[in-house]
SEDO-564891 format. One record per residue (C-alpha): residue in one letter; y, x, z. Coordinates in steps of 0.2 Angstrom, whole numbers, plus 5000, padded with zeros to 4 digits. Layout:
BEGIN
AYXZ...
This chain:
BEGIN
X503347314765X502047424755X502847594760X502847554778X501447634788X501447554805X499747634810X500447814813X501947744822X500847634833X499747784838X501347884843X501947734853X500347714862X500247894866X501947884874X501447724884X499847814890X500847954898X501847824908X500347714912X498847824915X497747694922X497647594905X496147604895X496947684880X495547694868X495047514870X496747444869X497147564854X495647504844X496047324848X497847334843X497547434828X496547294821X498047184824X499247284814X500047184800X499447224782X500147104770X501546994776X502746954790X501746784793X500246884797X501146974810X501846824818X500146734818X499346884826X500746894839X500546714844X498646724844X498746874856X499646764868X498146654871X496846794871X496646874888X495246974896X494746914913X494547094920X496247134914X497046984922X496147024938X496847204938X498547134935X498447024950X497847164961X499347274955X500547134959X499847104977X499747294980X501647304984X501447194999X499647225004X499147405001X500647485009X500547375024X498647395028X499147525042X500547425050X499647425067X499347615066X501147645061X501747535076X502847415065X503447265075X503547085071X505247115062X504347215049X503047075046X504446945044X505347055032X503747075022X503546885022X505246855016X504946985002X503446884997X504446734996X505846814985X504546894974X503946724969X505646694961X505346834949X503546814947X502946794929X501146814923X501346974912X499647054912X499347224904X498847144888X500547044886X501447204890X500547294877X500947154865X502847164870X502847354867X502047334850X503147204844X504747294850X504147444841X503847344825X505547254826X506447414829X505547484814X506147344803X507847364809X507847544805X507147514788X508547384785X509847514791X509147644779X509147534764X510947474768X511447664770X510647704753X511547554745X513247604752X513047784746X512547734728X514047614728X515247754733X514447864719X514747724706X516547704712X516847894710X516047894693X517147754687X518647844693X518148004684X517847894668X519647824669X520348004672X519348064657X519947924646X521747944650X521548134647X520748094630X522147984625X523448104631X522548244621X522548134605X524348104606X524748294608X523648314593X524648194582X526248274588X525648454583X525048384566X526848324563X527448494569X526148574558X525648694572X523848724566X523348844580X523748714593X522948574583X521348674583X521348704601X521748524605X520348464594X519048574604X519748504620X519648324614X517848354608X517448424626X518248274634X517248154623X515648234628X516048224647X516448044644X514748014636X513848104651X514848004664X514347844655X512547894656X512747934674X513547774677X512147674669X510847774680X511847744696X511947554691X510147544689X509847634706X511047524714X510147364708X508547424714X509247484731X510147314733X508447224730X507647334743X509047294755X508847114752X507047114755X507247214772X508647094777X507446944773X506147034784X507347064798X507946874798X506146814799X505946914816X507646864823X506946724834X505546834840X506746974844X507746854855X506246794865X505646974867X507247034874X507246894887X505446944892X505947124893X507447084905X506346984916X505047124916X506347244921X506947134935X505247114942X504947304942X506647334950X506147214964X504547294967X505347464969X506647384981X505247314992X504347484992X505947564997X506147445012X504347475018X504647665017X506247645027X505247555041X503947695041X505347825042X506147725057X504447725066X504147905063X505947945070X505547845086X503947945088X504848105086X506148055099X504748015111X503948185108X505548265111X505748175128X503948235132X504448415127X506048405138X504948345153X503748495150X505148615150X505848545166X504048565174X504048745169X505748775176X505048705193X503548815192X504648965188X505748935203X504248925214X503649085207X505349165211X505149105229X503449175231X504049345224X505449345237X504149315251X503049445244X504549565244X504849535262X503049585267X503049735256X504649805262X503849845279X502649965271X503950045260X504850125274X503250225280X502950275262X504750335260X504550445276X502950525269X503850555253X505250645262X504050755272X503150805256X504850845248X505250955263X503651045261X503851075243X505651145246X504951265259X503651325247X504851345233X506051445245X504551565250X504051585232X505851625226X506051755240X504451845235X505051845217X506651915223X505752055232X504652095216X506252105205X507052225218X505452335218X505452335199X507252385198X506852535210X505452585199X506552585184X507852685192X506552815198X505852825180X507652855174X507852995186X506253075180X506653065162X508353135165X507553285175X506453315160X507853315148X508853435159X507253545160X507053545141X508953595139X508653735152X507153805143X508053795126X509553885134X508354015141X507554045124X509254065116X509654195130X508054285127X508354285109X510154355112X509354495123X508054535110X509454545097X510354665107X508854765111X508454785092X510254825089X510154955102X508655035093X509755035078X508754905068X509254745059X508954595070X509154475056X507554545048X506354565063X506754405072X506454285057X504854385053X504254365071X504654175071X503654155055X502154255062X502154145077X502153995066X500754065055X499654095071X499853925076X499453855059X497953965059X497253905075X497553725070X496553755054X495153845063X494953695075X494953575060X493653685051X492553685067X492653495068X492253475050X490753595051X490153495066X490253335057X489253405042X487853475053X487753305063X487553215046X486253335040X485253315057X485453125055X484753125038X483253235044X482953115058X482952965045X481653055034X480553085049X480652905054X480152855036X478752975036X478052895052X478352715045X477752745027X476552895027X475752845010X477452875001X477453055007X475553105007X475553144988X474153264982X475253394976X474953584976X475653654993X477053774994X476953945001X477053925020X478753955026X479353975044X480253825049X481453905061X481854045048X482153915035X483353805045X484253955051X484554025033X485153845028X486353845042X486954025039X487253975021X488353825026X489253925038X489654065025X490153925013X491453865026X492054045030X491254045048X490154175057X488754165069X489954225083X490354045086X488953995098X489353805097X488753795080X487053875083X486653825100X485553675095X484453795084X483853925096X482153835098X481053745086X481053555087X479553505098X479353335090X479053415073X477453495067X477253685067X476553705049X477553675034X475953645024X475853465030X477553425024X477853355006X478853454994X480053304994X480553335012X480953515010X481853504994X482953355000X483853475011X483953614999X484653494986X486253484996X486853644987X486753714970X485653854965X486853994970X486054054986X484654184984X483954125000X483053974991X482354084977X480654094985X480553904984X480753914965X479454054964X478053944969X476553914958X477053724955X478453624962X478453434958X479953334962X479753144966X480753044953X481952904959X480952774949X479052794948X478252734931X476552664928X475952834922X476052904939X475152764948X473352804953X472452634952X470952604963X469452664955X468152524954X466452564961X465152514949X464152444964X465452304966X465152234949X463452174953X463652114971X463051944965X461352024961X461152124977X459951984983X458452034974X457451904964X455951834972X454851924959X455352094967X454352094983X453752274986X454852424990X454352504974X454852354963X456552354972X456852534969X456452514951X457652364950X459052464958X458752614946X458852494931X460452424938X461252604940X460852644922X461652474917X463152514927X463352684919X463252614902X464352464905X465952534912X466752684903X468452764904X469452734889X470352894883X471352894868X472253054862X471953134878X472752994888X471752884899X471952694900X472052624917X472352444922X471852274915X471152274897X471452094893X472951974896X472651794897X473851654891X474151554901X474051674916X473451544927X472351404921X473151264931X472451084931X473950994938X474050814945X472250774941X471450604943X469650584949X468350544935X469450604921X469050754910X470350884907X470251034894X471351184893X471251324879X471451504885X471851654874X471351824879X472251974871X471652154871X473052254878X472052424879X472352574868X470852544857X469252434853X468652344868X467352204872X467452054884X465951974893X465951824904X465151864921X465351724933X466451584941X466951554959X465651454969X466751314974X467151274955X465451284948X465151094950X466751044942X467251184929X466351204912X466751364902X466451364883X466551554879X465751634864X465751834865X466951894852X466152064850X467252214848X469052184848X470352304842X471952324851X473152174850X471752054844X471351894853X469851784857X469851604864X468851504876X468951324883X468951274901X468451094905X468751014922X467850864928X468550814945X467350724957X468350734973X470250714976X470550894984X471451054979X470251184971X470651374968X469551504961X469351624946X468351664931X467651844931X467551944915X466952124911X467752234899X467252414893X468352494905X468152374920X468152194926X469552074926X469751894931X470751734926X471351634941X471051444941X472051314951X471651124952X472951024962X472950834965X474550724964X475850774977X477650734981X478750884977X480350834985X481950924986X483850904984X485050994973X486051054989X485851045008X487651065012X489050945006X490850995009X492250865006X493650985007X495350925014X496050755010X497450645017X497050505029X496850335020X496150415005X494250395000X493150524993X491350504987X490150644985X488350634978X486850734979X485250714969X483550684978X482250754965X480450724965X479550854954X477850794959X476750654951X476650544967X478050434972X478550384990X479850285000X481250375008X482550335021X484250415025X484750415043X485850515054X485150655065X485550565081X484550415075X483150535070X483150615087X482950435095X481550395083X480650555087X480850505106X480150335103X481850245106X482250095095X483950085086X484849925089X485749835076X487449855085X487350045085X487050035066X488549925064X489650035074X489050185064X489550095048X491250045055X491650205064X492850335056X492150495048X490750535035X489650385031X488250345020X488350255004X487550094998X485850184994X485150225011X483250185007X482150154993X480750214982X480750374972X479550384958X478650534951X479650654941X481250554944X482950574953X483950464965X485850484968X486250474986X488150444990X489150495005X490850425008X492250505018X493750385023X494650455038X495950355047X496550495059X496750685056X495450815061X493850895057X492350795054X490550855054X488950745052X487150795050X485950675041X484050675038X483050605024X481350545030X479850505019X478250395021X477250535013X476450635028X476350795018X478150785014X479350865026X481050785031X482550855022X484150895033X485850875025X487450955033X489150875029X490850925034X492650875030X494450895035X495750755036X497550795037X498950675041X500050595028X501350725023X502650595022X503250515039X504750415044X505850455059X506150275064X504750155058X505650005065X507349975056X508249845067X509849775059X510149665074X511049505071X511649475053X512649335045X512349255028X513249325013X513849485023X513349665018X512349765032X511849945029X510750065038X509850235033X507950285033X507650465037X506050515028X505250685032X504050795022X502850905032X501950965016X502251135008X502651064991X503950934984X503350754983X503950604974X504150444984X504550264979X505350134990X504449964987X505349804991X504349634991X504849534976X505349384986X506749484994X507449564977X509049464979X509249504997X508649685000X509049844991X508550024995X509450164986X508750264978X507150174973X506350344968X506650514975X505950684977X505750764995X505750954995X504551045005X504851055024X506350945023X507050775025X507750635014X508950495018X508850335009X510150185011X509650005015X510849875009X510449695016X511349545011X510549385017X510849235004X510849055008X509149044998X508249165010X507149025019X506648965002X506349134994X505349215008X504649085020X503249205025X504449335031X505849225038X505649095052X506848965049X506748895067X507149055076X508049145062X507049305064X506649405048X505249525049X504849615033X503449745031X503949885019X503150035013X503350195004X502250244990X501850434988X501350504971X499450544970X499150464987X498250304991X498950275008X500650215010X501950245023X502350085032X503850035041X504649865046X506349795044X506949675058X508449565058X509049405066X509949305052X511249175057X512549075049X514449105050X514848915049X516148835059X516148645058X517348505062X516848335067X518048255054X518448305036X520048205035X521448155048X522548005046X524048025058X524747855052X526547815056X527547935067X529347935071X530348095069X530748085088X528948105094X527348195091X525648115086X524048205093X522348205084X520848285094X519548365084X517948455089X517548625082X515748685083X515048865081X513348855073X513049045074X512149135088X513649255088X515349235095X516649205082X518549225084X519549095075X521349055071X522348915062X523449005050X524848965037X525248795046X526748695041X528248685052X527848515058X526148545063X525448655078X523748675086X523348685104X522848765115X523248945113X524248905097X522548875088X521849045092X520249085102X518449135102X516949015100X515349065110X513649045101X513348855098X514848805107X515948655104X517748645109X519048515107X520748555099X522348455098X523248445081X525048395084X525948305070X527848305072X528748245056X530548305053X531048175041X530548005034X529248035020X527448035016X526548195022X524948265014X524448435020X522948545025X522548625041X521648795038X520548875051X520049055047X518649155055X518549335058X517349355043X518749285032X517949115029X519148965028X518748785035X519948655030X520448485036X521448375025X522848275034X524048145030X525348045039X527047945036X528648005044X529647855051X531547865055X531847715067X533547635068X533547655088X533447815097X533047855115X534147975125X532548065132X530748065125X530048145142X530548085159X530148195175X530248105192X530448195207X529148205221X528848035228X527947985244X526547865244X527047685243X528847745239X529947715224X530947825212X532147775199X532747845182X533947785169X533847815150X534847735135X534447655119X535647705105X535847615088X536647745076X536247655060X537947605053X537847615034X536647645019X537347805013X535747915013X536648055004X537748095018X536448085033X534748025035X534547835036X533147735045X531647695034X529747705034X529247845023X530047825006X530147635009X531747525010X533147575021X533247465037X534647335037X536247375046X536547255061X535947205078X534147285082X532947215095X531747325105X530347295118X529447415130X527547385131X526947425148X525147415154X524647305168X524047435180X525447555177X526547615191X528047605180X529247455178X530747445166X532147325164X532747255153X531047265145X531747175130X533447195123X534647195107X535847345103X537247325091X537647455078X538547605086X538147535104X536947585117X535947495130X535547555148X533747545153X533147585172X531347645175X530547615192X529047725198X528047665213X526847795220X525147715223X523347785227X522047745214X520247735219X519647805203X520747955204X520047995222X518247985216X518648095201X519548225212X518048225225X516848255211X517848405205X517848485222X515948455225X515548535208X516648685212X515748715228X514048705220X514648835206X515248955220X513548935229X512548965214X513549125210X513249195228X511349165227X511349255210X512249395216X511149415232X509549415221X510349555210X510749655225X508949635232X508149685215X509249835214X508749885231X506949865228X507049965212X507950105221X506550105235X505150115223X505950255213
């Protein structure tokens, strides 16, 4: 008992129990029973088990009672709502009474105790079996060890005898080998003996442990017996509870079935009402048609009149066209005649020239000269003259172009002289006065000589006979640049222009002017001291003022001097400031700002710098700390500080005035307040061209370079116009703007932009239809000084390059487990090949397949893919979202993925899935006993559960079976049920077991198993079918038949013998018969009972009395009435169809 660990096993036990009973308080019960686990002896376990029976918790007992009563109370609380009747209540009472027989007070505590004890007893049993198994294994090993010892001892004795024999034979070699073998065997015997001792000790210990386990098992035998009885009782109790619950659920199901039938009746009533309403609507439509037919006739007449007018107009137009065509034909013929006449004229002229050439040849020959020399020379001279005239005309045109170009340039120069006179009034030494007319004429003569022309051509010189009245007469007011511009058209080859080169001084204006040629404005010394023109108050008299002015003049002359170094005069500003502009940017009032300025001497030599003054508007805010540096060599610098103390929030501009040796200069000052300097990196956004369905985002940056932030708002230009007109923008318009297609604003449409910061503004383009899109936006700011910024956006959307010819693939009606195929024609309108992938929903992987799954469509071409659809029986469970099990309609949305494209190409697969099942109302037919002289008929119903017509046929039938009507072949309409007769005609007396196979057109087999027993009777009738002649009412007819007894012996090998199936052969002897006739039957037979000897026959007379049966009369009348109603309904339907066809013809 010491090596048994029940705690771990109990924990596992309780874990398993907790999985089955989740409402138990696992931790409480586990802790309680872990304390009760035995530690030392079996008596302790027994005492614990007995004591646990008397311990019970009141809460646990209450829960147990509630659980027992829940079977009959909890499930029956809603009896009234479910509509259960008194029968159900009585059933429940009876179940309560039966339950009292099995009721035993097993609370949860007792059940736990039973589970615990069962696990502990099973553990003891398992330990006993393990000990017993160990004991048996050790016993088997001991027996094996003993057997090996016996074999070794026998072998040892044998070896010893051989040794003695070898010694007698004096075979030393064999003796030595046998001695070694004998020693090895002795060692093995010693080892086996030790092993046997060890096994014996182990066996004793194992037997001791087994005895202890057996004793432990015996102690709990009585408890095990009692526990088994309680467990069986508990199992019965639970089974009974389950049975009762099942009965209650059956009653509930029955009630729901009744409710469903009632709702079905209500639905049928609703359908009937709808049919009545539909009939009333049809009648109203008929009445309306009768009313409208009166107006249709007038409309038809008007339509005929319009048609006649149109035909007349078409006839007139055709006549006019015919006339025009005839006139055109005449013109063409006339032109042909003119062309032929011209051709004939050319031929005539050519012939005339040939004749003249012949006459000339003859004349030359008559003079005694060679015509082959003179005539080609004459032809060449004529061609030369023609070419010369052509060249002269071409030269004249070129000369005219050159002259026009020269005159045009001259006019442009004159215009420039009028627009920019300062550029041409340069103080240069004037040229010798030249006659303008003479100069132009010489220039034109030079051009003409260059081109090989003379003045004999009056067209060239007609515009130069008089001087231009718009020009000045004297050449002295023209600049040298004007005259030399024309002269520069040619090289210096002509001597006519030598006098221009003989002037005293000719200065040409360079293409780019340098600083050395600029004449800066000379500063008047009087401007330097304009600030002192207001005389001081001490100078009152005129003399004092004159003396003051004289002193100023002397100061002026001594202050400003020209700087000339190496004969070169310096002009311009002597000092350069760094920075060029003293700018106090984004200042705040009451703050002090300081900037250091460096002045650099950029003159040719030593210079001085002196502070003169500052602008008046800056004197209250600017303080300058400047110490005169004295004389500064070229390139040296001096410094001064500018301090700004703003008192007002306003922009200030001015300058600091200095005086240098060669003139004054100034340093500009700018003081600017904090402002918004707003802008965007681009005002035009182009999205380019994208495919519809794809989304493209573009961003711009709103930049604030100023030190002041402001709020901004992005709106469309339409909204901006409305706001400027004072019209409000409704929320609906803004929502429609967001939803509409085109270019839309991103999420950031308003906000605050801080100083020296940027904000990204996003625009989104997501088109849903192709076309060009353009939208203008405006960014407005709260800052009054900031202007609004306009943004222009444009984009182009093109349609998806991939499109499907038929977006709705209709497979019509399909059957289960049948393969249906169709094709998809995919077109590519793009100019490049595209890769496409056909996607199928994962729910339809086992039913639908598209081949190939991935393909490439070449540019401007189409691709054909194949759809294979095989509906399995699991389609309703696999794809309930696509398949409607009530109607059988399958609608699958499919799509095609295009590479590098977000928008898919969608299409739909439609099909109506139906079954191909044919069902018999019976699975097996037992024809029973049937004689070999008659046929037994069994009627079965065959139902078509498909919504398609299904041809069927019974094939491979045995010879003794046939199916009627139509020999078992036919066609079943959708959801139709027909009755078929299966006729069984046995040929011999035996037991028949066969199958009747019905095969449908889709090669499905539906089988009925049949069986029957063939009977060979000892008696035989002369006729199995009797036909009476026509009999008048209340008249009688007679027929005679015979009953034969051909059973003479028992020799079954020579001929068939009477028997039932494979039973005993009927006895030979007199055989009795009896005819069973119904009471209301019009037939009578006599004798009705008789006996026939072997080899004899018996005559039977049958009487038929014709009577009128009332039931047959009613049945015939009902058939006639039904037939007339059907014919009347057909006539009404036909008339309605004719009327609808007539009305449609009238409308068309």
